[in-house]
C-alpha positions in Angstrom: -13.0 -15.4 -83.0 -13.0 -15.9 -87.2 -10.1 -13.5 -87.3 -8.6 -15.4 -84.5 -8.6 -18.5 -86.9 -6.9 -16.3 -90.5 -4.1 -14.9 -88.6 -1.0 -16.9 -89.0 2.2 -17.0 -87.5 4.0 -15.8 -90.8 2.1 -12.8 -91.0 2.7 -11.7 -87.5 6.5 -12.4 -88.0 6.6 -10.2 -90.9 5.3 -7.4 -88.4 7.3 -8.0 -86.1 10.6 -7.9 -88.0 9.3 -4.5 -89.9 9.6 -3.9 -85.9 12.8 -5.0 -85.4 14.5 -3.9 -88.6 13.0 -0.8 -90.1 11.5 -1.6 -93.3 10.1 -4.3 -95.1 13.0 -4.7 -97.4 14.8 -5.2 -94.0 12.4 -7.4 -92.5 12.4 -10.0 -95.9 16.2 -10.1 -95.5 16.1 -11.3 -91.8 13.4 -13.8 -92.9 15.0 -15.1 -96.1 12.1 -14.2 -98.0 11.2 -11.7 -100.6 10.0 -8.2 -99.8 6.3 -9.0 -101.9 5.9 -12.1 -99.5 6.4 -9.8 -96.6 4.0 -7.0 -98.4 1.6 -9.5 -99.2 1.6 -10.7 -95.5 1.1 -7.4 -93.6 -2.1 -6.5 -96.1 -3.5 -9.7 -95.3 -3.1 -8.8 -91.6 -4.5 -5.1 -92.1 -7.4 -6.1 -93.9 -8.5 -9.1 -91.0 -7.9 -6.5 -88.5 -9.9 -3.5 -90.5 -6.6 -1.3 -89.1 -3.4 0.0 -91.0 -0.4 -1.2 -88.9 2.6 0.0 -91.3 3.0 3.6 -92.7 3.8 2.3 -96.6 5.7 5.4 -97.4 8.7 5.1 -94.8 7.8 1.3 -92.8 7.1 2.9 -89.2 4.1 1.2 -87.1 1.4 3.0 -87.0 -0.3 3.2 -83.0 -1.8 0.2 -84.0 0.5 -2.0 -85.5 3.0 -0.7 -81.8 -0.3 -2.8 -80.2 -0.2 -5.3 -82.6 3.8 -6.1 -82.4 3.5 -6.2 -78.8 1.1 -9.0 -78.4 3.1 -10.9 -81.1 5.7 -11.0 -79.7 4.1 -12.4 -76.8 2.5 -15.2 -78.8 5.0 -16.2 -81.1 7.0 -16.1 -77.2 4.1 -18.5 -76.3 4.9 -21.0 -79.1 8.1 -21.3 -79.1 8.0 -22.3 -75.1 5.5 -25.1 -76.0 7.5 -26.6 -78.4 10.9 -26.1 -76.2 8.8 -27.5 -73.2 7.2 -30.5 -75.0 11.0 -31.7 -76.5 12.3 -31.3 -72.8 12.6 -34.0 -69.9 12.4 -33.4 -66.6 16.6 -34.0 -66.8 17.2 -32.6 -70.2 15.5 -29.4 -70.2 16.2 -27.4 -74.3 14.9 -23.8 -74.8 15.4 -19.8 -74.1 14.9 -17.8 -71.4 14.5 -14.3 -71.3 15.8 -13.0 -68.0 15.9 -9.1 -66.7 18.4 -8.3 -64.2 19.6 -5.1 -62.4 23.0 -3.7 -63.2 24.6 -4.1 -59.6 23.4 -8.0 -59.5 24.4 -8.8 -62.4 28.2 -7.7 -62.6 28.8 -10.2 -59.4 26.4 -12.9 -60.0 26.2 -13.2 -64.2 30.0 -14.3 -64.3 29.0 -17.1 -62.0 24.9 -18.0 -62.9 26.0 -18.3 -66.8 28.8 -20.6 -66.1 26.4 -22.5 -63.9 23.6 -22.6 -66.1 26.0 -24.1 -69.1 27.2 -26.7 -67.0 23.5 -28.1 -65.3 21.8 -27.1 -68.5 23.9 -26.9 -71.6 20.5 -27.1 -74.3 19.2 -24.1 -72.2 19.8 -20.5 -73.9 19.9 -17.7 -71.4 19.0 -14.3 -73.1 20.2 -11.6 -70.7 18.7 -8.1 -70.6 20.3 -5.5 -68.1 18.1 -2.8 -66.6 16.4 -1.1 -63.6 13.6 -2.5 -61.7 11.3 0.1 -63.3 12.3 -0.8 -66.5 12.6 -4.5 -66.4 8.8 -5.4 -64.3 6.6 -4.1 -66.9 8.6 -6.2 -69.6 8.1 -9.1 -67.4 3.7 -8.1 -67.0 3.9 -7.8 -70.9 5.5 -11.1 -71.7 8.7 -9.7 -73.4 10.5 -10.8 -70.7 10.1 -14.2 -68.9 11.3 -13.0 -65.3 13.7 -10.7 -63.8 15.9 -9.7 -60.8 14.5 -6.9 -59.3 15.2 -4.5 -56.4 12.1 -5.4 -53.9 9.9 -4.4 -53.3 7.5 -5.1 -55.9 3.6 -5.0 -55.8 1.2 -6.3 -58.3 -1.1 -9.2 -57.8 0.2 -10.9 -61.4 3.7 -11.9 -60.7 5.4 -14.3 -58.0 8.3 -12.7 -56.2 11.2 -14.9 -54.8 13.6 -13.6 -52.3 17.2 -14.2 -53.4 19.2 -12.0 -51.1 19.6 -8.9 -49.3 22.3 -5.9 -49.1 23.5 -3.4 -47.4 23.5 0.8 -48.2 26.3 2.5 -47.9 27.4 6.0 -48.4 29.7 6.4 -50.7 32.2 9.2 -50.5 35.2 11.1 -52.3 38.0 10.3 -50.2 38.6 14.2 -50.0 35.3 14.6 -48.6 34.5 15.6 -44.9 32.7 12.2 -43.8 35.5 9.9 -45.6 37.3 9.5 -42.0 34.2 7.9 -40.9 33.5 4.3 -40.1 29.6 5.4 -39.8 26.9 7.8 -40.2 23.5 8.9 -38.8 20.7 9.7 -41.1 20.8 12.7 -38.8 24.4 13.7 -40.0 23.2 12.7 -43.8 20.4 14.7 -43.9 22.6 18.4 -43.7 24.3 18.3 -46.4 22.7 17.3 -50.5 23.4 14.0 -51.6 23.1 12.4 -55.5 19.8 10.3 -54.8 17.6 7.5 -56.6 14.3 9.2 -58.3 11.4 9.2 -55.7 9.1 6.8 -57.6 12.4 4.0 -57.4 12.3 1.4 -54.7 15.5 2.5 -53.3 14.1 6.0 -52.9 11.3 4.9 -50.9 13.3 2.5 -48.5 15.8 5.7 -47.2 13.2 8.2 -47.5 10.9 6.0 -45.0 13.7 5.7 -42.9 14.1 9.8 -42.8 10.7 9.5 -42.1 10.3 7.7 -39.1 13.0 10.5 -37.2 11.0 13.2 -38.7 13.7 14.1 -41.6 13.8 14.2 -45.7 17.1 14.2 -47.7 18.4 17.1 -49.6 18.9 16.5 -53.2 21.8 17.1 -54.4 21.1 15.5 -58.3 18.1 11.9 -58.7 19.9 9.8 -60.8 17.8 7.1 -62.2 20.5 4.3 -62.5 22.6 3.1 -60.0 25.8 2.7 -61.9 25.9 6.5 -63.3 24.6 7.2 -59.1 28.0 5.2 -58.2 29.9 7.2 -61.0 29.2 10.2 -60.2 29.8 9.4 -56.9 33.4 8.4 -58.0 34.3 11.4 -59.3 33.7 13.3 -56.5 30.2 14.8 -57.6 28.6 14.4 -54.4 28.4 11.8 -51.7 25.8 9.0 -53.0 23.9 6.4 -50.6 23.6 3.0 -52.7 23.4 -0.6 -52.7 26.9 -2.3 -51.6 27.2 -4.8 -54.5 27.5 -1.3 -56.4 31.2 -0.7 -55.3 33.0 -4.0 -56.6 35.6 -5.3 -53.8 38.0 -5.7 -56.1 37.7 -1.9 -56.8 39.7 0.9 -55.7 40.1 4.4 -55.8 40.2 7.3 -54.1 36.5 6.6 -52.9 35.2 5.6 -49.1 32.3 3.3 -48.2 30.7 4.6 -45.2 28.3 2.5 -43.4 24.7 3.8 -42.5 23.2 1.3 -39.7 19.9 3.0 -39.6 19.0 1.9 -43.2 17.2 -1.4 -43.9 19.2 -4.1 -46.3 17.6 -4.2 -49.8 16.1 -7.3 -50.7 16.9 -8.2 -54.4 14.9 -11.2 -55.8 13.0 -13.3 -59.0 10.2 -12.0 -60.1 8.1 -14.1 -62.7 4.3 -14.1 -64.3 1.9 -16.0 -62.5 0.3 -16.6 -65.4 1.4 -18.2 -67.7 3.7 -19.9 -65.6 7.2 -19.7 -66.7 8.6 -22.0 -69.2 10.6 -25.2 -68.1 14.1 -23.4 -69.0 13.1 -20.0 -67.0 12.6 -22.6 -63.8 15.5 -24.5 -64.4 17.3 -20.7 -64.3 15.8 -19.7 -61.2 16.7 -23.1 -59.4 20.5 -22.6 -60.8 20.3 -18.9 -59.7 19.3 -19.8 -55.9 21.8 -23.0 -56.0 25.1 -19.7 -57.0 23.4 -17.0 -55.1 23.8 -19.6 -51.7 26.9 -20.8 -53.1 28.9 -17.1 -53.2 26.4 -14.5 -52.6 27.7 -14.3 -48.9 31.5 -13.8 -50.3 30.1 -10.7 -52.1 30.7 -7.5 -50.2 27.8 -6.4 -47.4 25.5 -8.9 -49.1 23.8 -11.8 -47.0 21.6 -14.8 -47.8 20.0 -14.4 -44.9 16.9 -12.2 -45.6 16.3 -10.0 -43.0 12.1 -8.8 -43.9 9.8 -11.1 -42.7 7.4 -9.4 -45.1 9.8 -10.5 -48.0 9.8 -14.6 -47.4 7.4 -15.6 -49.5 7.3 -16.5 -52.7 4.4 -14.0 -53.2 5.8 -10.8 -51.8 3.4 -8.0 -50.9 5.0 -5.1 -50.3 
């Protein structure tokens, strides 16, 4: 406990700045101070903790330094959130929200959400991070992100989950492919040819494998692509047929491709994930409410999207898969 009280925020801030800028001199410039001050802060922090945090010959963090930086970021974020919440009222919310979002959803949602958030809460600053569900969830759990819009199911007791909408999973094929003339296709037909698929450890792949497994069938991967946008791009180029979410193919996009319905596949559910403790700051909670309003107003206008969630197991704010 004595070490905890001796630590100062400026010491942690110096370590974070070194991590972000790669050197003592870069950290000093970012913090608006001199290099000797940064060096003194790091030395004091290392003395208090009894470990080396930064390699002096190059400015790289040691393994211990990486651990301390991760926790230091959380501390700084929490202090910023406390200050912002104190200065916010119920009607005028001020502060920062760090929001992750999967790319397919972000492409249609963010152009609607950001102006709506600015109008409803002009003092809220949204910082958006794009990524896949498998990369965004750990960042929420670590406190690096305040919340994320991700693909369900997600199973973690430390998270509060709120479904936003569901969307069709479709087959995307080049216009010259033999399936391009079909309006819909059965899983039994899909398993006769290699497909571009998401990796086995992803929620999307688990959904489609489970649907095939109920018929004692299995998909044949032509390639496994971790990234829906890349998966979609490869299908656009004719590299092979791909199973993708409907929002991966914007309604305005034209080209030599065809969408084919797969009636036997369930829709995928997209929702909001945030930590149970500590509760999100006021800015993040306000952003969730604006997000729900935008989705309710505009979600059904997106091809393949419905705001009527079809899976009862996803209807609770604390979903478990």
